[in-house]
N, C-alpha and C positions, 0 to 999 in steps of 0.2 A: 547331701550327705553330706589356659589353664591346663589344659590337659595336652599331653602328647597323644597323638592319634592312637585310638584303640585302647585307652586305659581309663579314661574318665567315664563314670556311669552317667548316662543321660537321665534327666528327670522323667519319670513316668507321667504320661498324660493324665492318668487317673490314679487315685490312691485307693488301696485295698479297702474292703468292706470292714464291718465291725470286727473287733478282735475276737477270735475264737480260741480254740484250744492252744494255738501257737502264739497267742498275742504277746507273751512275755519274751519271745525270741529276740535276742539281739543277734549280731552277726558273729557266728562262730566259724572262723574260716582258716584256711591255710594262710600262714603269715606271708606267703609269696603272692597272695591274691592280687595285689596292686601292680605287679610287675609286668603284666601283659603276657602275651602268648610266647611260648618257647618251643612249641612243636611237640606232637605225640611221638616220642622216640625213646622213652624210658622203658627198658625191660626191667631189669632189676639191678642191675649189676653194678655199674661203675659210678664213679663220681661221688660228690658229697651228698649225704642224705638230704632229702627235702623235708621241711617241717610241715606237718599237717596238724591242723587244729580240729579236734572233734569234741562234741559235747561229752561231758562226764556221764550224763544221764540222757540218752536219746529220748526224744519226746514223741508221744503218741500222735499220729496223724489220722484224722477221720478217713474212713473209706471214701473213695471218690471214683466217679466215672468221667470219661472224656470222650468227645466225638471229634475225630480228626477231620481234615479238610476234604477228605473223600467220603465222609459220612460213616466211617467205621467207628464202632464204639469199643472202648477199652475200659477195664476196671482195674483199680489198683490191686485188687486181689489176684489178678492174672499175673502180676509181677512179683509176687512173694517169692523169695529165694534169690532174687536178683537185686543189684544196686539200682536205684532209680534216681536219675538227675532231672529235676524239674527246672527248666530254664525259662524265665520270663524275659521276653525280648520284643523287638519291633523292627520292621524293615527299614525304618528311618534312622535307627540307632546305629551309629558308626561302630562303636565297640562291639555291639551285638553281631553285626555283620562280620567283623574281623575275627571273632572267635568261632564262627560257624565251621570253618574248615577243620579246626581241631576237634570240635564236637563230632563232626562226621567221621573223622579218623578214629576217635575214641570209640564210637558206636560200632564201627566196623571191626576194630581190633578186639573188642570185648563183647561181641554180640551174644555170646553164651552166658555172660555174667552181668550184663548191663542193659538197661532201657533208658534212653533219653527221651524226654517229652518237652517239646518247645511250646510255650504258651505265648501266643502273639497278643501284644497290647495294641496292635494296629486298629485304627478306626476306619481303615480302608476296607474294601470288600474282601470276602473270602477268596475270590478269584485272583485279586492282586497278591495276596499272601501266598496262595498256592503257586502262582506263576513264579514268584520269588524263590520259593522253596525248590521248585523244579530246576530253575536256572542255577541254583547253588548246590544241587545234587544232595539235598537233605535226605538222609536215610533213616530218619526217626519220625515218630508221629508229631505233627504240628496241629495244635488246636487253638481256637480263639478264646481269649480270656473271658471268664464269666464272673458274675458276682459271687457264686458259690466257690469257685476256685480261689478268688481273692480272700474269701473268709477262711478257707482251709490253709492258705499260704499268705498270711497277712504281712504287712510291713514292707510291701514293694514300693519304696519311695523313689527309686532310681532304676534305670535299666542299663545293663542287664542285672538281674538278681536271680540267684540260683540256689535251690534247695536240694540237698542230697539226702536220700533216704537209704537206710541200711536194708539188709536182706529180710528183716522182719517188718519193713514198712515204716520204721520210726525215723524221725528227723535226726540226722547225725551231724549235719553241717549246713551252714548258710553262708553264701558269698555275695557280697555287694560289689558290683563292678566287674570288669572283664576278667575272666578266668585265666589263671596261669596253667598252661597245659600240663606241665610236669607235675605240679601239685595236684591237679585234678585227676591225673592218671594215678598218682600215688594214693589218693583218697579212694579211688575206685578199687584198686588192688587190695588195699587194707580192708575195706568194707566187704569185699568179695571173699576174704579169707586167703588171699594170695600173698606170697612172700613179697616184701616191698622194702626198698632202701629208703626208709623214712624215719624221721623222729616224730613221735606222736606227742602232742601237747593236748591234755584234756582240759576243757574250758568249763568252768562253772558259771552259768549266766548270772548268778547272783553276786559274783565277785566283782569288785571294782576293776575298771580297766587298768592294765599295768602301766605304770608311769616311769619316770626317770628319777632316780635317787639324787638328792641334793640338786634339784633342777636349777635353783637360783644361782648356783655357782657356774652354770654353763656360760661359755663365752659366745656361743653362736648356735643357731638352729639352721640346718641345711635349707637353703632356698628362702630364708626369711631375713629381712633387713631389720636388725635391732639397733643399728648404729645411730639412727636418728632419734631414738628414744632417750629420755632423761634416765638417770640411774633408777629413780623410783618407778618410772613407767616400764623400764626394762624388767625389773623384778616382778612387777605386776603381770607383765606379758608372759614371762616364763612360767609363773604360777598358773596363769589361765591356760596356757598351752598344755600344761601338765595335769590339768583338771578335766578338760573337755575330752570326751572319747572321740577317736577318729571315726569318721563315717565309712571308711573302707571295709569295716568288718573285722579288723585285725585284733580287736579286743585290747588295743593299746590306746594310750592317750595320744593326742596330736603330737606332742613333743617327742614321745617315745617312737611313734611311727616315723616321724621325720628323721630321727637319729638312726633308726634301724633300717629304714628303707627310703633313702633320699629320692629314689625314682618314683615313689608313690605319687600319682597325679591327683589323688583324691584328698590326701592330707594337706597338700601344698596350698590350694585356695582356701581351705579351712583355716590353716595357720595364718595366712596373710590377712584374712578377715578379722581374726582375733586381734592381731597386732595393729591393724588399721583402726579398729574401734578404740583401742586403748590410746593410740597416738592422737586421735581426734577428740578425745574426751577433754573437757575443760578442766584446768587445775582446780 
């Protein structure tokens, strides 16, 4: 899509299959998605509202079935009426491991309204993944990734990647990188029809990523060294940072993500790479 532990998405060992019905999906996510875990503790009540990004038009998802590590089969039709969180992860992925306690807590807290499904991208045996799930007290179905699941949920370029389905089984949200627990809980409550202290931002995937106005006038970008650039290079870098979309799924440009969320560990290496490329270019 460098990192502080538990925030940077790890590259998936395999890329999803051919684009299916969701191939046009970009990352429509909570704007807090890069900030890491904050704990499942939001009831409704207090504090500043969390911003939750949801698709303006939820996307149809083909019906699918999965078989968990114990051989039990589940159908997506069984989960209609509940929010479904489909989490692509792996045992070797540090951010994936770090978010598991929050997913476990979320499943326990909203067990009447929510189903979480962990889709393992491990190349290790089922027994290895099963032992890991048991050791971490995973209380939701874990299945091994298949070609058909990658076609239904395409675009898994890094781990963890999470798809959130509404109660009608339609895709309402996609997150790339480690989930923010408070934002994920708010999304769950919203999609379950529960009162929620949240600001909803509706995302049109056809719209261009939101950037910074008058970006060329900025003096600095958090975490990025512009001082070594010539005036011309600096302007070029700022424009490039404001053109490329951040890979964290915030639907913001790299420049805007760095300004809005300096702690985002996904936009930082992306921004540095842009600046380094411009700095190394021959005049």
